[in-house]
N, C-alpha and C positions, 0 to 999 in steps of 0.2 A: 519454495512457497509455489503453489500452485492458488491461482487467483480462482475462485469457485462461484464469480458475478460472471462468468460467462458461461454461453451454450455450451461452449465444449472447453472445460477447465483445463483437460490435459493438455490443450496446444498453449495454453498461458501457464508456463510452468516456468517460474523464474526463481536464479540463484541471488542469495543477497551475500556477501561476503565480510566478514568482520577479521579487522586485525587480530594477529595472535598473542602481542605483546601489550597493547591497548584497548584491549577489546570494542575498539570504535566501529562504529561501519563503515565501509569504504567504497562499497558499490553495489549497483543490482543489474541484473541482466534485462531489467524491463526496458523497454522504448523510451520509456519517458526517463530513466536514467540515463541510457545510452545515448540518447540525441540531445539531452538537455544538459544533461552531468547536474541533476538537480536531486536533491531529498524525494523519494518517492514514497507511496503508499507503503509499498511493500516492505522499505527499510523502516518506516514508522512500527509498522507492524511486530517486525522481528525485536525492533528496539524498545516495544512494550510486552514484549514477552512474558509470561510468570518464568519462576525458578525450573517449573518442573518443563518448559517449551512449549507450553500451553500458548498461544496467540491470543492477547488480550486486546486486539484491536475491533472495534466494532464494525459492521458493515452498515452502510447507509439505510439498509432496509433495518438495522437495530434500532435507527433514530427516528421518532416519533414527528421532530419540526425540522424541517429544514432551517438554516440561516438565512438571514435576510439578502446575505450577499451571495446566495445560490446563484452557480452558473454552468449547470449538469448537464443542461438542453445541449444535445447535438453532440457529446461527449461519447455517443456509443456507450451508453451503460456505465462510462468510469466515473464516480466522482470527482468534481471540481473541488479545488484546493481550500475553500473554505467549509464544505462539509468535510472532507479530509482531516482538518483541523478541529472539527467540531467534534 
């Protein structure tokens, strides 16, 4: 998966792994998952992909309204968790 929200998307290419037996998401190579061992927006995008492989996870730009508890300021273009969950 390539994060298109960055100025240089090719430098932000991450691999999300899925268990071959259970088909559960296991890991992502992005810094958020690697350093925090936390479910990340890339894993959420893969989890919400359509049957044909199209990612159905909206970007922050697709949403007209921010959630009340938005905390994206200072995240260098990354979405905060309230925005990711929205």
